[in-house]
DRENDO-1510 file (C-alpha; in Angstrom, 1 decimal, always signed):
<recs>
REC; n; res; u; v; w
REC; 1; MET; +60.0; +152.7; +69.7 .
REC; 2; GLN; +62.0; +152.7; +66.5 .
REC; 3; LEU; +60.7; +151.0; +63.3 .
REC; 4; GLU; +63.5; +148.7; +62.1 .
REC; 5; ARG; +65.1; +149.3; +58.8 .
REC; 6; SER; +64.8; +146.3; +56.5 .
REC; 7; ASN; +68.0; +144.3; +56.4 .
REC; 8; GLY; +67.2; +142.4; +53.2 .
REC; 9; MET; +65.3; +142.8; +49.9 .
REC; 10; ILE; +65.0; +146.6; +50.5 .
REC; 11; GLU; +64.8; +147.3; +46.8 .
REC; 12; GLN; +61.9; +144.8; +46.4 .
REC; 13; GLN; +60.0; +146.4; +49.3 .
REC; 14; TYR; +60.4; +149.8; +47.7 .
REC; 15; ASP; +59.2; +148.5; +44.3 .
REC; 16; GLN; +56.2; +146.9; +46.0 .
REC; 17; ALA; +55.4; +150.1; +47.9 .
REC; 18; ILE; +55.6; +152.2; +44.7 .
REC; 19; ALA; +53.4; +149.7; +42.7 .
REC; 20; LEU; +50.8; +149.8; +45.4 .
REC; 21; SER; +50.7; +153.6; +45.6 .
REC; 22; LEU; +50.5; +154.0; +41.8 .
REC; 23; GLN; +47.8; +151.4; +41.6 .
REC; 24; LYS; +45.7; +153.6; +43.8 .
REC; 25; ARG; +46.9; +156.9; +42.3 .
REC; 26; PRO; +48.4; +156.5; +38.9 .
REC; 27; ALA; +48.3; +160.3; +38.3 .
REC; 28; LEU; +51.1; +160.7; +40.9 .
REC; 29; GLU; +53.7; +158.6; +39.0 .
REC; 30; THR; +55.9; +161.5; +38.0 .
REC; 31; VAL; +55.9; +162.7; +41.6 .
REC; 32; ILE; +56.4; +159.4; +43.5 .
REC; 33; LYS; +58.8; +157.4; +41.3 .
REC; 34; PRO; +61.8; +159.7; +41.2 .
REC; 35; PHE; +62.2; +159.6; +45.0 .
REC; 36; ALA; +62.5; +155.8; +45.4 .
REC; 37; PRO; +66.0; +155.4; +43.8 .
REC; 38; VAL; +67.3; +158.3; +45.8 .
REC; 39; LEU; +66.0; +156.9; +49.1 .
REC; 40; LEU; +67.4; +153.5; +48.2 .
REC; 41; LYS; +70.8; +155.1; +47.4 .
REC; 42; ARG; +70.7; +156.9; +50.7 .
REC; 43; GLU; +70.2; +153.6; +52.5 .
REC; 44; THR; +73.5; +152.4; +51.1 .
REC; 45; ALA; +75.3; +155.6; +51.8 .
REC; 46; ILE; +74.1; +155.6; +55.4 .
REC; 47; ASP; +75.5; +152.1; +56.0 .
REC; 48; GLU; +78.9; +153.1; +54.5 .
REC; 49; ILE; +79.2; +156.4; +56.4 .
REC; 50; LYS; +78.2; +155.1; +59.8 .
REC; 51; VAL; +81.2; +152.8; +59.8 .
REC; 52; CYS; +83.5; +155.9; +59.6 .
REC; 53; LEU; +81.7; +158.0; +62.2 .
REC; 54; PRO; +82.7; +158.1; +65.9 .
REC; 55; PRO; +79.8; +157.0; +68.1 .
REC; 56; LEU; +77.6; +159.7; +69.6 .
REC; 57; ASP; +77.5; +159.1; +73.3 .
REC; 58; PRO; +74.0; +160.1; +74.5 .
REC; 59; GLU; +74.7; +160.0; +78.2 .
REC; 60; PRO; +76.6; +163.3; +78.7 .
REC; 61; ALA; +73.8; +165.1; +77.0 .
REC; 62; GLY; +71.2; +163.5; +79.2 .
REC; 63; SER; +70.5; +166.4; +81.5 .
REC; 64; ARG; +70.6; +168.9; +78.6 .
REC; 65; ARG; +68.1; +166.7; +76.7 .
REC; 66; ARG; +65.8; +166.9; +79.7 .
REC; 67; SER; +65.9; +170.6; +79.2 .
REC; 68; GLY; +65.0; +170.4; +75.6 .
REC; 69; VAL; +68.4; +170.5; +74.0 .
REC; 70; PRO; +68.8; +168.2; +71.0 .
REC; 71; MET; +71.7; +165.8; +70.9 .
REC; 72; VAL; +73.1; +167.3; +67.7 .
REC; 73; ALA; +74.1; +170.4; +69.8 .
REC; 74; ASP; +77.1; +168.4; +70.9 .
REC; 75; LEU; +78.2; +167.6; +67.4 .
REC; 76; SER; +81.0; +169.4; +65.6 .
REC; 77; PHE; +80.0; +170.1; +62.0 .
REC; 78; SER; +83.6; +170.5; +61.0 .
REC; 79; ASP; +84.2; +166.9; +62.1 .
REC; 80; LEU; +81.2; +165.9; +59.9 .
REC; 81; LYS; +82.6; +167.6; +56.8 .
REC; 82; PRO; +84.2; +164.5; +55.3 .
REC; 83; SER; +81.0; +162.5; +55.8 .
REC; 84; LEU; +78.9; +165.3; +54.3 .
REC; 85; GLU; +81.2; +165.4; +51.2 .
REC; 86; LYS; +81.0; +161.7; +50.8 .
REC; 87; ALA; +77.3; +161.6; +51.2 .
REC; 88; TYR; +76.9; +164.4; +48.6 .
REC; 89; ALA; +79.3; +162.7; +46.1 .
REC; 90; ASP; +77.5; +159.3; +46.6 .
REC; 91; LEU; +74.0; +160.8; +46.0 .
REC; 92; MET; +74.8; +163.2; +43.2 .
REC; 93; PRO; +74.7; +160.8; +40.2 .
REC; 94; THR; +71.3; +159.3; +41.4 .
REC; 95; LEU; +69.9; +162.8; +42.1 .
REC; 96; LYS; +70.8; +163.9; +38.6 .
REC; 97; LEU; +69.2; +160.9; +37.0 .
REC; 98; ALA; +66.0; +161.0; +39.2 .
REC; 99; PHE; +65.6; +164.8; +38.7 .
REC; 100; PRO; +66.9; +165.8; +35.3 .
REC; 101; ASN; +65.2; +169.2; +35.5 .
REC; 102; LEU; +67.6; +170.0; +38.3 .
REC; 103; GLU; +70.8; +168.6; +36.7 .
REC; 104; THR; +72.1; +172.0; +35.6 .
REC; 105; ASP; +71.6; +173.4; +39.2 .
REC; 106; LEU; +73.2; +170.3; +40.8 .
REC; 107; CYS; +76.2; +170.5; +38.4 .
REC; 108; ALA; +76.6; +174.1; +39.4 .
REC; 109; ILE; +76.6; +173.2; +43.1 .
REC; 110; GLU; +79.1; +170.4; +42.5 .
REC; 111; ALA; +81.4; +172.8; +40.7 .
REC; 112; VAL; +81.3; +175.3; +43.5 .
REC; 113; ILE; +82.1; +172.6; +46.1 .
REC; 114; GLU; +85.0; +171.3; +44.0 .
REC; 115; ARG; +86.5; +174.9; +43.7 .
REC; 116; GLY; +86.4; +175.2; +47.5 .
REC; 117; ASP; +84.0; +178.1; +47.4 .
REC; 118; LEU; +81.3; +176.3; +49.3 .
REC; 119; ASP; +81.9; +174.5; +52.7 .
REC; 120; LEU; +79.3; +171.8; +53.1 .
REC; 121; ALA; +79.8; +171.8; +56.8 .
REC; 122; VAL; +79.0; +175.5; +57.1 .
REC; 123; ILE; +76.0; +175.3; +54.7 .
REC; 124; ALA; +74.6; +172.2; +56.4 .
REC; 125; LYS; +74.8; +173.8; +59.8 .
REC; 126; ALA; +73.0; +176.9; +58.5 .
REC; 127; TYR; +70.3; +174.6; +57.0 .
REC; 128; LEU; +69.8; +172.6; +60.2 .
REC; 129; GLU; +69.6; +175.7; +62.3 .
REC; 130; ASP; +67.2; +177.4; +59.8 .
REC; 131; ASN; +69.7; +180.3; +59.5 .
REC; 132; ALA; +68.2; +181.7; +56.3 .
REC; 133; GLU; +70.7; +184.6; +56.2 .
REC; 134; ALA; +73.8; +182.4; +56.5 .
REC; 135; PHE; +72.4; +179.9; +54.0 .
REC; 136; ARG; +71.5; +182.6; +51.5 .
REC; 137; ALA; +74.9; +184.2; +51.8 .
REC; 138; ALA; +76.7; +180.9; +51.2 .
REC; 139; GLY; +74.7; +180.3; +48.1 .
REC; 140; LYS; +75.3; +183.7; +46.7 .
REC; 141; VAL; +79.0; +183.0; +46.6 .
REC; 142; GLY; +78.6; +180.7; +43.6 .
REC; 143; GLY; +75.4; +182.3; +42.2 .
REC; 144; LEU; +73.5; +179.2; +43.2 .
REC; 145; LYS; +69.7; +178.9; +43.3 .
REC; 146; GLU; +68.6; +178.7; +46.9 .
REC; 147; ASP; +65.8; +176.1; +46.4 .
REC; 148; SER; +68.1; +173.8; +44.5 .
REC; 149; LEU; +70.9; +174.2; +47.1 .
REC; 150; GLY; +68.5; +173.4; +49.9 .
REC; 151; PHE; +67.3; +170.3; +48.0 .
REC; 152; ALA; +70.9; +169.0; +47.6 .
REC; 153; VAL; +72.0; +169.9; +51.2 .
REC; 154; ASN; +68.9; +168.2; +52.7 .
REC; 155; TRP; +69.9; +164.9; +51.1 .
REC; 156; ALA; +73.5; +165.0; +52.2 .
REC; 157; LEU; +72.6; +166.2; +55.7 .
REC; 158; SER; +69.9; +163.6; +56.2 .
REC; 159; THR; +72.3; +160.9; +55.1 .
REC; 160; VAL; +74.9; +161.9; +57.7 .
REC; 161; LEU; +72.4; +162.5; +60.5 .
REC; 162; ASN; +70.8; +159.1; +59.9 .
REC; 163; ALA; +74.3; +157.5; +60.1 .
REC; 164; VAL; +74.9; +159.4; +63.4 .
REC; 165; ARG; +71.6; +158.2; +64.8 .
REC; 166; MET; +72.3; +154.6; +63.8 .
REC; 167; LYS; +75.9; +154.7; +65.1 .
REC; 168; GLY; +75.0; +155.6; +68.7 .
REC; 169; ALA; +72.1; +157.9; +69.2 .
REC; 170; ALA; +69.6; +155.1; +68.7 .
REC; 171; SER; +70.5; +153.8; +72.1 .
REC; 172; ALA; +69.5; +157.0; +73.8 .
REC; 173; ASP; +66.6; +156.9; +76.2 .
REC; 174; LEU; +63.9; +159.1; +74.7 .
REC; 175; SER; +61.1; +158.2; +77.2 .
REC; 176; SER; +61.2; +161.5; +78.9 .
REC; 177; TRP; +61.2; +163.6; +75.7 .
REC; 178; SER; +57.8; +165.1; +75.3 .
REC; 179; LEU; +58.5; +167.9; +72.8 .
REC; 180; GLY; +57.3; +168.3; +69.3 .
REC; 181; TYR; +60.7; +168.7; +67.7 .
REC; 182; CYS; +63.3; +166.0; +67.2 .
REC; 183; PRO; +65.4; +165.0; +70.2 .
REC; 184; LEU; +68.4; +164.2; +68.0 .
REC; 185; CYS; +68.6; +167.1; +65.5 .
REC; 186; GLY; +65.9; +169.6; +66.5 .
REC; 187; ALA; +63.9; +169.4; +63.3 .
REC; 188; MET; +60.1; +169.2; +63.2 .
REC; 189; PRO; +58.5; +165.9; +62.3 .
REC; 190; ALA; +57.5; +165.2; +58.7 .
REC; 191; ILE; +55.1; +162.3; +59.4 .
REC; 192; SER; +53.7; +160.4; +62.3 .
REC; 193; TYR; +52.4; +156.9; +62.8 .
REC; 194; LEU; +50.0; +155.0; +65.1 .
REC; 195; ALA; +51.4; +151.8; +66.4 .
REC; 196; LYS; +49.5; +148.8; +67.6 .
REC; 197; PRO; +48.7; +149.3; +71.3 .
REC; 198; GLN; +50.9; +147.6; +73.8 .
REC; 199; GLY; +50.5; +147.8; +77.6 .
REC; 200; PRO; +48.2; +149.9; +79.7 .
REC; 201; THR; +46.5; +153.2; +78.6 .
REC; 202; THR; +48.7; +156.3; +79.3 .
REC; 203; GLU; +48.6; +160.0; +78.3 .
REC; 204; PHE; +50.1; +158.9; +75.0 .
REC; 205; LEU; +47.4; +156.2; +74.5 .
REC; 206; GLN; +43.8; +157.1; +75.0 .
REC; 207; GLY; +40.5; +155.4; +74.2 .
REC; 208; GLY; +42.1; +152.1; +73.1 .
REC; 209; GLY; +43.9; +153.7; +70.1 .
REC; 210; GLY; +47.4; +153.1; +69.0 .
REC; 211; GLN; +50.4; +155.0; +70.5 .
REC; 212; LYS; +51.5; +157.9; +68.3 .
REC; 213; TYR; +55.1; +158.4; +67.2 .
REC; 214; LEU; +56.6; +161.3; +65.4 .
REC; 215; HIS; +59.2; +160.7; +62.7 .
REC; 216; CYS; +62.0; +163.1; +61.7 .
REC; 217; ALA; +62.7; +163.0; +57.9 .
REC; 218; LEU; +66.1; +164.6; +58.5 .
REC; 219; CYS; +67.7; +162.1; +60.8 .
REC; 220; GLY; +65.2; +159.2; +61.0 .
REC; 221; CYS; +64.6; +159.6; +64.7 .
REC; 222; GLN; +61.2; +158.5; +66.1 .
REC; 223; TRP; +59.7; +159.5; +69.5 .
REC; 224; ARG; +56.4; +159.0; +71.3 .
REC; 225; PHE; +54.0; +161.9; +71.5 .
REC; 226; LYS; +50.5; +162.6; +72.8 .
REC; 227; ARG; +47.9; +161.9; +70.2 .
REC; 228; ASN; +45.6; +164.9; +70.9 .
REC; 229; ARG; +48.3; +167.6; +70.9 .
REC; 230; CYS; +49.8; +169.7; +68.1 .
REC; 231; PRO; +53.6; +169.2; +67.9 .
REC; 232; ALA; +54.1; +172.7; +66.4 .
REC; 233; CYS; +52.2; +174.9; +68.9 .
REC; 234; ASP; +51.4; +172.4; +71.7 .
REC; 235; THR; +47.7; +173.2; +71.8 .
REC; 236; GLU; +45.4; +170.4; +73.0 .
REC; 237; GLU; +42.2; +172.3; +72.4 .
REC; 238; LYS; +39.8; +170.0; +70.7 .
REC; 239; ASP; +38.2; +172.7; +68.6 .
REC; 240; ASN; +41.6; +173.5; +67.0 .
REC; 241; LEU; +42.6; +170.0; +66.1 .
REC; 242; ARG; +41.2; +168.4; +62.9 .
REC; 243; TYR; +41.9; +165.4; +60.8 .
REC; 244; TYR; +41.1; +164.7; +57.2 .
REC; 245; GLN; +40.9; +161.4; +55.5 .
REC; 246; GLU; +40.0; +160.1; +52.0 .
REC; 247; SER; +36.7; +158.2; +51.8 .
REC; 248; GLY; +37.4; +154.5; +52.2 .
REC; 249; GLU; +41.1; +155.1; +53.2 .
REC; 250; THR; +41.6; +154.2; +56.9 .
REC; 251; GLY; +45.3; +153.9; +57.0 .
REC; 252; GLU; +46.4; +157.4; +55.9 .
REC; 253; ARG; +45.2; +160.9; +57.1 .
REC; 254; ILE; +46.2; +164.5; +57.8 .
REC; 255; ASP; +46.4; +165.8; +61.3 .
REC; 256; ALA; +45.9; +169.6; +61.2 .
REC; 257; CYS; +45.8; +172.5; +63.7 .
REC; 258; LYS; +43.6; +175.4; +63.1 .
REC; 259; LYS; +45.5; +177.5; +65.7 .
REC; 260; CYS; +48.9; +177.5; +64.1 .
REC; 261; ARG; +47.8; +176.3; +60.6 .
REC; 262; HIS; +50.3; +173.4; +60.5 .
REC; 263; TYR; +49.6; +169.9; +59.4 .
REC; 264; LEU; +51.3; +166.5; +59.8 .
REC; 265; LEU; +50.7; +163.3; +57.7 .
REC; 266; CYS; +49.8; +160.3; +59.7 .
REC; 267; VAL; +50.0; +156.6; +58.8 .
REC; 268; ASP; +48.0; +154.1; +60.9 .
REC; 269; LEU; +50.1; +150.9; +61.2 .
REC; 270; ARG; +47.1; +149.2; +62.9 .
REC; 271; GLU; +45.4; +149.3; +59.5 .
REC; 272; ILE; +48.2; +148.8; +57.0 .
REC; 273; ALA; +51.5; +147.0; +56.8 .
REC; 274; ALA; +54.7; +148.9; +57.8 .
REC; 275; PRO; +56.2; +150.6; +54.7 .
REC; 276; PRO; +59.9; +150.1; +53.7 .
REC; 277; SER; +60.6; +153.5; +55.2 .
REC; 278; LEU; +58.4; +156.2; +56.7 .
REC; 279; ASP; +60.0; +158.7; +54.2 .
REC; 280; MET; +58.7; +156.5; +51.3 .
REC; 281; ALA; +55.3; +156.4; +53.0 .
REC; 282; ALA; +55.3; +160.2; +53.1 .
REC; 283; VAL; +56.3; +160.5; +49.5 .
REC; 284; ALA; +53.3; +158.2; +48.6 .
REC; 285; MET; +51.0; +160.5; +50.6 .
REC; 286; VAL; +51.8; +163.6; +48.6 .
REC; 287; HIS; +48.2; +163.8; +47.5 .
REC; 288; LEU; +47.4; +164.6; +51.1 .
REC; 289; ASP; +50.0; +167.3; +51.1 .
REC; 290; ILE; +48.3; +168.9; +48.1 .
REC; 291; PHE; +44.9; +168.6; +49.9 .
REC; 292; ALA; +46.2; +170.2; +53.1 .
REC; 293; ARG; +47.9; +173.1; +51.2 .
REC; 294; LYS; +44.6; +173.8; +49.4 .
REC; 295; LYS; +42.9; +174.0; +52.8 .
REC; 296; GLY; +45.4; +176.7; +53.9 .
REC; 297; PHE; +47.6; +174.5; +56.1 .
REC; 298; TYR; +51.4; +174.2; +55.9 .
REC; 299; PRO; +53.7; +171.3; +56.7 .
REC; 300; MET; +55.6; +171.3; +60.0 .
REC; 301; THR; +58.8; +170.9; +58.1 .
REC; 302; TRP; +59.8; +171.2; +54.4 .
REC; 303; THR; +61.1; +168.1; +52.8 .
REC; 304; PRO; +62.3; +167.4; +49.2 .
REC; 305; TRP; +58.9; +165.8; +48.4 .
REC; 306; ASN; +56.4; +168.2; +50.0 .
REC; 307; ARG; +57.5; +171.4; +48.2 .
REC; 308; ILE; +54.6; +170.9; +45.8 .
REC; 309; ASP; +54.3; +174.5; +44.7 .
</recs>
């Protein structure tokens, strides 16, 4: 199941989502509001970039996917370089306005790219593969701050990978994918959601509850997953699995694992209306990130909005 992106009135939906979040938690205004214009700009950039991308045929990778190999393994990052550069250029003005404290760092990154001293395809590949050594080495060439570089690369890479997903990978059959990491790009999920139950009870749907889907913030892919299982370490031991919820808030929670100390935000779409995007929903749940970190848990993946320290 894939939640559909809104085709019309996207900006209004984002505004409504922000207003609702700030009504409940006004203290988070400086955290939540900057991300909305960037996510909106990314929507536009995705639509423009996907037109120029060759479709990703999911069929040749079918057997490899059954072995746990993400579809992105068949992509050439050198072929994605023009799209990465366009995504970065399109998002840069909005990023600078939304995050003025990072403007100096973002300008430095921009200058290094324009001089040809930083290859976005190389740095994006290192980021996706979590190759810290290669990523750090690339950043040192221009004397760039690693955190700021990761922030910028994440936005450009997520724009392109979302376009890749929408261009062709969305048609892939993910029914056999049972792993905790993303079948398209290999990243860990940033948020999950419970959908309204449809059809008979299966291993994914127990006790009359909603089916659970994991969402990748890097490429937007969503895939079904067992509810009582940790995506990070695969444990199904009940004593290790915990969830935390604010009093009176039934639509949002934290799913945490005591064994590996990872947590995952979860939004229950049986209780609340679908958000304009799951990434925006995750941004609006940053107070739960703060709570989980104080409890000694860590996110399954780092995103631009959950680096709260």
